[in-house]
N, C-alpha and C positions, 0 to 999 in steps of 0.2 A: 302570328295572331295570338298565341298563348300569352305573349308579353302584354298585349292589349288587355286581355282578360285579367291578368295579374294587376295591371295598373287600375282597372276598374275596382277590383277587390280592395286594393289598398286605399283608393279614393273613398270608398264606402266604409272604411275603418276596419277592414278584415286583413288578417295576416296572410301572406302568400306561403302557406305551409307546404311541406313536401307532399302530403296526401292530396291537397288541392291541386298542386302542380301536376301530379301524376294523372289525376282524373281529367284535368283540362287537356293534357297532352294526348291522352287516349281519344277523347272526343274530337280533338283536332285531326288526328290521324285517320279516323274512321268515318265513312260516309253513311253508314247504316246505323239505325237506332241501336243503342246498347243498353241492356238491363244492368242493374248493379252487379248481378252474378256474372254477366258477360265481362264487365269491367274487371271484376275480381279474377276471373280466369285469364284474361289477357295480361294482367299484371303478373300473375304467377308464371306465365310463359317467359316473362322478362326477369324472373328471379325476385320479384317484389311481392309484398303482401299488404293488403288492407282489409280490415274487417268489413263485412257487407253493411253493417250498421253505419260505420263511418262513411262508406261510399254513399249510402242513402242520404245522410246528413249533408254531405258535400253537394250532392245533386240538388237537394232542396235549396241550399244556399245559392247555387249557380242559377237555378230557375227563378228564384226570388229577385236576383239581380239582372235577369234577362240575358244571362250568358249561356244558358242552355234551355232546352224545351223538352217537355215530356210529350211523346207522340201518343195520341189517343188510341190509335189502332193497335200498336204493338206494346205499349207500356214502356218502350225503350226511350232513351234520351239521346238527343243530338245537340251539337254545339249551335248556338245562335249564329246565323251567317249575316244578319242584318245590323248587328250592334245597336246603335241608338236610333235607328230608323223609326220615325213616328208611325203610329197606327198599330193595330193588333196584328201580331205576327201569325201568319197562316202557312199551311203546307199543301202542296200538290204532290201526291204520291203515285208513282207509276206502279200499277198492279202487275206489270210484266217483269220489268227489270229491277224494280225497287228504288229507282231514283227518287230523290226528294228535292223539291225546290221550295224554298221559303220566300214569302213575299209579305208586304204590309200595305195596307190601304186605309188611310185616315177616314176617307168618305164612307167606306164600308162600315167602319167602326161607329161612325156617327149615325148611320142608318140603323144599325143594330141597336144602339143605345136608344134611339127614338122609338123603335118598335117595342123595346122592353118597357120603356117609360109609359107608352100608350097602354100597355098591358098591366101596368102597376108594379113593374119589377125594376129594381135598381141594380144595374150590372156592375160587377167589379172586374171580371175578366171575360175575355172572349176566347174560345178554343174551337178550331175547326180544321178539318183536313179534307181535301178534295181528292177523289180517287178516279183513276182512268188510265190513259196511256200517254206517256211522254211523246214528244214529236218523233223521236227516233223509232220507238216501238210502234207508234201509229202508222208510220210509213212502211213498216215491215208487214203490216196486215192488209194485203191487197183488197180484200173484200170490204174493208172499212174506208180506205183512202180513195175517195171518189171526187 
């Protein structure tokens, strides 16, 4: 999957630099949101170093190309799992185990844009996260599973 992201970078006119590859690889390996300082620490454990400012810039670029997303709740970053799927990318976050599931829905985006226009607002981006329990954690809660 890192190779797919590298191809997108190159298609958009960006070089596949060593620092970009390192950040992409870490995001690919990790399922939990990572802060720039988390990324810096994980790289250090592998004997590599990137300045945190460089990491922030790389993450900004990856987000602008929809290769990564910033999680609202934690401020950490995750790799985009939907690639070019149309619609605004959203997340469901399990508050028990921390599992994150990404999804996109074009119709939901249209409805939100219509609501915003009705209120006189012109939307550029949609961000939202749903919190609750994933199906596995929900099943473990006997008082909830009825």
